[in-house]
C-alpha positions in Angstrom: 120.8 57.0 96.7 123.7 54.3 96.4 123.3 51.1 97.2 125.2 47.3 98.1 123.6 44.3 99.3 120.8 43.9 100.2 119.3 41.3 103.4 117.0 39.0 101.9 118.7 35.6 104.3 120.8 35.1 106.7 124.3 36.3 106.5 126.8 33.5 106.8 130.0 34.4 109.5 133.4 35.4 107.3 135.1 32.7 110.2 134.4 29.0 110.0 132.4 28.8 112.9 132.2 25.6 116.0 130.2 24.8 118.4 131.0 24.9 122.1 129.2 23.0 124.6 128.7 25.5 127.3 125.3 28.0 127.0 124.8 30.5 124.7 125.3 34.2 126.0 122.3 35.2 123.4 119.8 33.1 123.4 118.1 32.0 126.4 117.6 28.3 127.1 120.3 27.9 124.4 122.7 24.8 125.8 125.3 26.1 123.2 127.0 28.3 121.8 128.5 29.5 118.2 132.0 30.8 118.0 134.4 31.9 114.9 137.5 30.2 114.7 140.7 32.0 113.0 139.4 29.7 109.7 138.0 32.2 107.0 135.5 30.3 105.1 135.1 28.9 102.4 132.4 30.7 101.5 133.8 34.3 102.1 136.7 33.2 99.8 134.8 31.9 97.0 133.0 36.0 97.7 136.2 37.4 97.0 136.8 38.3 100.6 139.2 40.7 100.6 138.3 42.1 97.7 134.9 43.4 98.9 133.0 46.8 100.8 133.5 46.8 105.0 130.4 48.9 105.8 129.0 49.1 109.9 126.4 46.3 111.0 123.7 49.2 112.7 121.8 48.2 115.7 117.9 48.1 114.3 115.2 46.2 113.0 115.7 45.5 109.3 113.4 46.5 107.0 112.5 46.3 102.8 110.9 49.2 100.6 108.7 47.5 98.1 105.7 47.3 96.5 101.8 47.3 97.6 99.1 47.9 96.5 101.0 49.9 93.5 103.0 52.6 95.6 106.1 52.0 96.9 106.0 50.6 101.2 108.2 49.9 103.9 108.2 46.5 104.9 108.9 45.6 108.5 110.7 41.8 109.4 108.8 39.0 110.3 110.1 35.7 110.5 107.2 33.0 109.9 108.3 30.3 113.1 107.5 26.5 113.7 104.7 25.5 115.8 105.1 23.5 118.9 106.0 20.4 118.0 108.2 20.9 115.1 109.6 23.6 117.2 110.4 20.7 119.5 110.7 18.2 117.2 113.6 20.7 115.6 115.5 20.7 119.1 115.5 17.5 119.8 117.3 17.1 116.4 119.5 19.3 116.2 120.9 18.3 120.6 121.1 14.4 119.4 124.0 15.3 117.5 122.9 13.4 114.2 124.2 16.7 112.0 125.1 14.2 109.2 121.2 13.3 109.1 118.8 16.1 106.8 115.7 17.4 109.3 112.3 17.1 107.1 109.9 20.2 106.9 106.4 19.4 106.5 105.6 23.5 105.3 102.3 23.1 105.1 101.4 21.9 108.3 104.8 22.9 111.0 104.3 26.7 110.6 102.5 28.8 112.2 100.2 31.1 110.0 100.7 34.8 108.7 99.0 37.2 107.9 97.6 37.0 104.2 100.3 40.4 102.9 103.3 38.4 104.1 105.9 37.7 101.8 108.6 35.5 101.7 112.4 37.1 101.6 114.1 37.4 97.8 116.7 34.4 98.2 115.3 31.9 100.9 115.7 28.2 98.9 112.4 27.3 97.5 110.8 23.4 97.0 108.5 22.8 95.4 107.5 26.8 95.1 107.4 26.8 99.2 110.0 28.7 101.0 111.6 27.4 102.9 113.6 28.2 106.4 117.1 28.1 106.7 119.8 26.4 109.6 117.3 28.1 112.4 113.9 26.6 111.8 112.5 30.2 110.0 111.8 31.4 106.9 112.5 35.3 106.4 109.1 37.6 105.6 107.8 41.0 105.8 104.8 42.3 106.2 103.7 46.0 104.5 103.8 48.5 107.8 100.2 50.1 107.6 99.4 53.3 109.3 96.6 51.9 111.9 99.1 49.4 112.4 100.3 49.3 116.4 102.9 46.7 116.2 104.3 48.7 113.7 104.0 51.9 114.8 107.8 52.4 115.3 107.9 51.9 111.7 104.5 53.7 110.7 106.9 57.3 112.4 109.1 57.2 109.8 107.1 57.0 106.9 104.3 59.2 105.2 102.6 57.2 102.8 100.7 60.4 101.4 103.8 61.9 100.2 105.6 58.8 99.2 108.8 60.3 102.1 111.5 58.5 104.6 113.4 59.5 107.2 116.4 58.5 106.2 119.7 58.8 107.6 122.8 59.5 105.7 126.1 60.9 105.0 125.8 65.1 104.4 125.6 65.4 100.4 128.6 68.5 101.2 130.8 67.0 103.9 130.9 63.5 103.5 132.1 63.9 108.0 128.3 64.7 109.1 125.5 63.2 109.1 122.0 64.3 108.1 118.4 63.5 108.4 116.9 63.6 105.1 113.5 63.0 103.8 114.0 60.3 100.7 111.4 59.8 98.4 110.4 56.0 98.6 110.9 55.7 95.3 114.5 56.1 95.7 114.9 53.5 97.3 112.9 50.2 96.5 114.3 47.4 96.9 116.9 48.1 99.6 116.9 47.0 102.4 117.0 49.5 105.4 118.2 49.3 109.2 115.2 51.0 111.6 117.0 52.4 114.6 115.7 54.9 117.7 114.1 55.3 121.0 112.5 52.5 120.9 114.4 50.1 119.1 116.4 47.0 120.9 116.9 49.1 123.4 118.2 52.5 122.0 121.9 51.9 121.8 122.8 55.4 120.1 120.9 56.8 122.5 118.5 58.8 120.2 115.2 61.0 121.4 113.8 60.1 124.3 111.0 59.3 125.7 108.4 62.3 125.9 109.6 62.5 121.8 111.0 59.5 120.5 113.2 59.1 117.6 113.3 56.9 114.6 115.2 56.7 111.2 115.9 54.7 109.0 120.0 53.7 107.7 120.5 51.5 104.3 122.2 48.7 104.4 126.2 49.5 104.0 125.2 53.2 103.7 128.7 53.6 106.4 131.9 51.9 105.2 134.2 51.7 107.4 138.0 52.2 107.0 141.7 51.8 107.7 140.3 47.7 109.1 143.1 45.5 109.8 143.9 43.1 107.8 141.3 39.8 107.7 142.4 38.3 110.8 140.5 36.7 114.3 143.4 38.3 116.0 143.8 41.5 114.3 139.8 42.0 114.3 139.5 41.0 117.8 142.5 43.6 118.5 139.9 46.6 116.6 137.0 45.6 118.3 138.5 46.0 121.9 141.1 48.7 121.4 139.9 51.5 118.6 136.7 53.7 118.8 136.2 52.9 115.3 136.1 49.3 116.4 132.4 50.3 119.5 129.6 48.8 116.9 127.7 46.0 116.3 129.4 44.6 113.4 131.3 44.4 110.2 129.6 44.0 107.3 130.9 42.8 103.6 129.7 43.3 100.7 130.9 41.6 98.1 130.7 42.3 94.0 128.4 39.2 93.5 126.4 40.1 95.6 126.4 38.3 98.8 126.9 39.3 101.7 129.1 38.4 104.8 129.0 39.7 108.5 130.8 39.3 112.0 129.1 40.0 115.0 131.8 41.8 117.3 133.4 38.7 118.0 132.1 37.1 121.0 130.1 39.8 121.8 132.2 40.9 124.7 130.5 43.9 125.1 127.5 45.8 124.1 127.9 48.5 121.1 128.4 52.2 122.0 127.7 54.3 119.1 127.8 54.5 115.1 131.0 55.5 112.9 132.9 57.9 114.7 130.7 60.3 112.3 128.2 59.5 113.4 128.8 60.8 117.3 126.9 64.2 115.4 123.6 62.4 115.9 124.4 63.2 119.8 123.7 67.1 118.6 120.4 66.3 117.8 119.1 68.1 120.7 116.3 65.0 121.1 113.6 67.7 118.8 110.7 65.4 117.4 110.3 65.1 113.5 107.0 64.9 112.5 106.6 63.4 109.8 
């Protein structure tokens, strides 16, 4: 399967962001908003954003396929987060407006324990062999999805380790305007990140399955390219998000030639994602059939 970039760290915004001193509508108890300005970021320009491939940011939960116990395995996203004392210290630092100073983390003492099988995401910064937290104070990472782990039962529903396959939503092989659900060998997905969507993921914005017959699928990151995107200007993108059917998505991810991923969420997040790309209407015709793995 064709693949683009892999999501192994927090993606930067295509625009320079600024902090606005008013309560966040996305994060409870956060007293500020982070908003996009009209200026394209240096990071995006350095990655040659104008030549990058724009793709749909799918509204699900991030997964990763890599080897575990000698075979390809699906891994779930699990960020290592600070304990209460460290989190309080970090929040006080953020609110003190002393951002010119660097916050010091003691990785061995400041973070909650994670399972022994946990691995850090590939592209995060390391110091003296220790993975370091991102600007949000989290260390992105992964845990393998075991078959009998109830916490990841919906992840488990899309893979069969006996046959080493996964349920993947992708373009139809004969008609790119349609989508198909395929049983794909996990070996074909090795070292790739994907998005898990479905009945019990993120409020099911795509209306898949039902409580009686839940349906979950994997979508490789970068699978759905966006055609006819407007120029890379704040107002043009805002009009695109608000004024056309193709814009009813969670956001855009640009896959740059150097492997860098740049994103923009629906500007100011004024409405919830309604559907995938226009071609995804096919998903509404699945008739909520149960797919057994």
